[in-house]
C-alpha positions in Angstrom: -15.8 19.2 -2.7 -13.7 19.7 1.0 -11.5 16.6 1.8 -9.6 16.2 5.2 -6.7 13.9 4.7 -5.6 12.3 8.2 -2.3 10.9 7.5 0.2 8.4 10.1 3.5 11.3 11.1 5.5 8.1 12.0 5.4 6.2 9.1 8.9 4.6 7.6 7.9 4.7 3.8 7.9 7.8 2.4 4.8 9.0 1.0 4.6 12.8 0.6 4.7 13.2 -2.8 1.3 10.8 -2.7 -0.3 13.5 -0.2 0.9 15.7 -2.8 -0.8 15.1 -6.1 -4.3 13.6 -3.8 -4.4 17.4 -2.6 -3.4 18.8 -6.3 -6.1 16.5 -7.7 -8.9 17.6 -5.1 -11.3 20.5 -4.9 -10.0 21.5 -1.7 -7.7 19.0 0.8 -6.4 19.9 4.0 -3.5 17.0 4.9 -3.2 16.5 8.7 -0.3 14.6 10.2 -1.3 12.9 13.5 1.0 11.6 15.8 0.4 8.0 17.3 -1.4 9.0 20.0 -4.0 11.5 18.3 -5.0 8.2 16.2 -5.7 6.4 18.9 -7.7 9.1 20.3 -9.4 10.7 16.9 -12.4 12.2 18.7 -10.5 15.3 20.2 -8.9 16.0 17.4 -11.8 15.6 15.1 -13.5 17.9 17.3 -11.1 20.6 16.9 -11.0 20.7 13.6 -14.6 20.9 13.2 -14.6 17.6 10.7 -18.2 18.2 10.2 -18.0 20.8 7.9 -15.7 18.1 5.5 -17.4 16.4 2.8 -14.9 13.3 3.1 -12.9 12.5 6.0 -9.6 9.9 4.3 -8.2 7.9 7.6 -4.8 6.3 6.4 -4.0 4.5 10.3 -3.4 1.1 11.6 -6.3 -0.8 11.9 -5.4 -2.2 15.1 -5.9 1.8 16.0 -9.1 2.2 14.8 -11.0 -0.6 15.9 -11.2 0.6 19.3 -13.0 3.5 18.1 -16.5 2.4 16.6 -18.4 4.9 18.3 -16.4 7.9 16.7 -16.2 6.3 12.9 -20.0 5.9 13.2 -20.4 10.1 13.3 -18.2 10.8 10.6 -20.2 10.8 7.2 -18.5 10.5 4.0 -15.8 8.5 5.8 -12.9 7.0 3.7 -10.1 4.4 4.6 -7.0 4.4 2.7 -5.5 0.9 3.0 -2.4 -0.6 2.1 -2.8 -3.6 4.6 -6.1 -5.2 3.7 -4.4 -8.1 2.6 -3.8 -8.8 5.9 -7.5 -9.6 6.5 -7.2 -13.1 4.0 -4.0 -14.1 5.4 -5.0 -17.6 7.7 -2.0 -16.9 9.5 -2.2 -13.4 10.4 -3.5 -11.6 13.7 -5.9 -9.4 11.7 -7.3 -12.1 9.4 -10.8 -10.7 9.0 -10.6 -7.7 11.1 -10.9 -5.2 8.1 -13.8 -7.2 6.8 -15.5 -7.0 10.4 -14.7 -3.1 10.5 -15.8 -2.4 7.4 -18.9 -3.8 8.1 -20.0 -2.5 10.8 -19.4 1.2 9.0 -21.6 0.2 5.9 -21.6 4.0 4.5 -17.9 3.9 4.6 -15.7 3.4 1.4 -12.1 1.4 1.5 -9.6 2.1 -0.8 -7.4 -0.9 -1.0 -4.1 -1.9 -2.9 -4.8 -5.2 -4.1 -7.6 -6.2 -6.7 -8.4 -9.4 -5.8 -8.7 -8.3 -2.2 -10.8 -5.3 -3.3 -12.7 -7.6 -5.1 -13.3 -10.4 -2.3 -14.2 -7.4 0.0 -16.5 -6.1 -2.4 -18.5 -9.8 -2.5 -18.8 -8.9 1.3 -21.2 -5.8 0.2 -18.3 -3.8 1.7 -17.4 -0.3 -0.4 -14.2 -1.6 -1.2 -12.1 0.5 -4.1 -8.7 -1.2 -5.6 -6.3 1.6 -6.0 -2.5 0.2 -6.1 0.5 1.4 -4.5 3.3 3.0 -6.5 6.6 4.8 -6.2 7.2 8.3 -5.7 8.7 9.3 -9.0 10.4 12.4 -7.8 12.7 10.2 -5.2 13.3 7.3 -7.0 14.5 6.6 -10.7 17.4 4.7 -12.9 20.5 6.8 -12.3 22.1 4.6 -14.8 24.9 3.8 -12.1 27.2 0.4 -12.1 25.3 -2.2 -11.2 27.8 -3.7 -8.9 25.4 -6.5 -7.0 24.1 -9.1 -9.3 21.2 -10.3 -6.9 19.6 -8.6 -3.8 16.6 -8.1 -1.6 16.4 -4.9 0.7 13.5 -4.4 3.1 12.0 -6.0 6.3 11.6 -9.8 7.7 10.1 -9.1 11.2 6.8 -9.6 11.8 5.2 -12.9 11.6 3.2 -12.0 8.4 6.8 -11.8 6.6 8.2 -15.8 7.9 7.7 -17.2 4.4 9.3 -14.0 3.1 12.2 -14.9 5.5 12.6 -18.7 5.0 12.5 -18.5 1.4 15.0 -15.5 1.2 17.8 -17.1 3.6 17.2 -20.4 1.9 17.9 -18.3 -1.6 20.6 -16.1 0.0 22.8 -19.8 0.8 21.8 -21.1 -2.3 22.8 -18.3 -4.7 24.7 -15.6 -2.3 22.2 -13.3 -2.7 22.2 -10.0 -0.8 19.8 -9.9 1.8 19.7 -6.3 3.7 17.8 -2.9 4.8 18.8 0.2 3.7 17.5 3.9 4.9 14.6 5.7 3.2 15.9 8.4 0.5 19.3 8.9 -1.2 20.7 5.6 0.4 17.7 3.6 -0.9 17.6 5.3 -4.2 21.9 4.5 -4.2 21.5 1.0 -3.6 18.7 0.2 -5.7 20.7 1.4 -8.6 23.6 -1.1 -7.9 21.1 -4.0 -7.8 20.6 -5.9 -10.8 18.3 -8.6 -10.3 15.9 -7.6 -7.2 14.0 -10.8 -5.7 10.6 -10.0 -4.6 9.0 -12.7 -2.0 5.4 -11.2 -1.3 4.4 -15.2 -0.3 1.1 -15.8 0.6 -0.3 -12.3 0.4 -1.9 -12.0 -2.9 -0.4 -8.4 -3.4 2.4 -6.8 -4.3 4.0 -4.8 -1.8 5.5 -1.3 -2.6 9.0 -2.6 -3.0 8.5 -3.9 -6.4 7.9 -0.9 -8.4 10.2 0.9 -6.7 12.9 -1.6 -8.3 11.6 -1.5 -11.4 11.4 2.1 -11.5 14.7 2.0 -10.7 16.0 -0.4 -13.4 16.5 -3.6 -11.8 14.9 -6.9 -13.0 12.1 -7.7 -10.8 12.4 -11.3 -9.8 8.9 -11.6 -7.7 6.5 -14.6 -6.2 3.9 -14.9 -8.4 0.5 -13.5 -7.1 -1.3 -15.8 -9.1 -4.6 -13.8 -11.0 -3.3 -10.8 -9.4 -0.4 -10.5 -11.9 -2.4 -9.8 -14.8 -4.9 -7.8 -12.9 -2.0 -5.4 -12.3 -0.4 -5.6 -16.2 2.9 -7.9 -14.9 3.6 -10.4 -18.1 6.1 -13.2 -17.3 9.7 -12.9 -19.0 8.4 -9.2 -20.7 8.5 -6.6 -18.2 8.5 -9.2 -14.8 10.0 -12.5 -13.8 7.9 -14.6 -12.3 8.5 -17.8 -9.7 6.4 -20.0 -7.7 8.7 -22.3 -5.7 12.3 -21.8 -4.8 13.7 -24.0 -7.1 12.0 -21.9 -10.3 13.3 -19.1 -8.6 16.9 -20.6 -8.9 16.2 -21.5 -12.3 15.2 -18.3 -13.3 18.5 -16.7 -12.0 20.3 -18.6 -13.5 18.8 -18.1 -16.8 18.9 -14.5 -16.5 22.6 -14.4 -15.8 23.6 -16.2 -18.6 21.7 -14.3 -21.0 22.6 -10.5 -20.2 20.5 -9.3 -23.8 17.5 -10.5 -22.1 18.4 -9.5 -18.7 18.6 -5.6 -20.3 15.3 -6.3 -22.0 13.1 -7.4 -18.9 14.3 -4.6 -16.7 14.1 -1.9 -19.3 10.2 -3.3 -20.2 10.0 -3.0 -16.1 11.2 0.7 -16.0 8.8 1.8 -18.3 5.7 -0.3 -16.9 6.3 1.2 -13.5 6.7 4.5 -15.2 3.7 4.3 -17.3 1.2 2.9 -14.6 2.5 3.3 -11.1 4.2 6.9 -10.0 2.8 8.6 -7.3 1.3 11.4 -9.8 -1.0 8.8 -11.4 -1.6 6.7 -8.4 -2.2 10.0 -6.7 -4.9 11.1 -9.4 -6.6 7.8 -9.2 -6.8 8.4 -5.5 -8.6 11.5 -5.2 -10.9 10.6 -8.2 -12.3 7.9 -5.7 -12.3 9.9 -2.8 -14.4 12.4 -4.7 -16.8 9.8 -6.4 -20.5 9.9 -4.6 -20.8 7.3 -1.8 -23.4 5.1 -0.6 -26.1 7.3 1.3 -24.6 8.2 5.2 -26.5 5.8 8.1 -26.5 8.1 11.2 -25.5 7.0 14.5 -27.9 6.4 17.1 -29.1 9.2 19.5 -27.1 7.4 22.7 -24.0 7.0 19.9 -24.1 10.7 18.8 -24.8 12.2 22.2 -21.9 9.8 24.0 -18.8 11.4 21.4 -20.6 15.0 22.3 -20.2 14.6 25.6 -17.1 12.6 25.6 -15.4 14.5 22.8 -17.1 17.6 21.9 -17.9 16.1 18.4 -20.8 17.6 16.5 -22.2 14.7 14.3 -23.9 16.6 12.0 -27.7 15.0 11.2 
């Protein structure tokens, strides 16, 4: 099977290792890194690489860039979306509420590989070919260096967008109450160093019903993960409270759990060790990439070709040769 993987050239999170594993586990896979401009005009690019000769075209881009290109997307047989932000489809405060569902429903032959188990199930109930493949971490870049952990409690990450408003409010309040460090670092060596200095990593993925990538990265680097409970998602992903993770459901509970961990070094060390082993065994890119490759190549729903008008439109406008 011949696979084309279109990914974002400007992405902040470094996913090169994940793409490499997907390539290794596909019969034949070509990776193209697209600029923002190319992502917003997929038609000319697809025509230039003879997309019609591929069995699968996998697109990893932002939904806001894809929605205006529905006509082009309808002309791609074997279309697969790789999506790490589909949790926003069900967030009432998100500007992308229901946007993912509407797009995928208009492309009934396509498959969406989403990173939330509950999100996948909800989309399946809408008759979308949605498959859960979790986020993960780059095991070649991030690991436990057995360094001195001189930062007792911290969060590293973004607090900017609207979707993070609740996260920001909680973390700022926790910082005032506990002295917790809240900051950001560059990806790569600086991030690895900081994670290995942190004893307890506080995650605050509030209202998302999904675990962000930082949870797995922190665990893999030997931090105790103190995470906002995602309800049913916790168990579906294998997280166990006070065994490999520590969950909280309110600010007060987070403070209580922090105090418990800081008063019991043996408990803290045990949870950190269990969490690291859990992340390494289940959520490395080596494992996640193999699953992605399998789901990309698995048999899909029969393709529903576009209308004659749409076929002619993309041919005249972009030079796309739409398969029969």
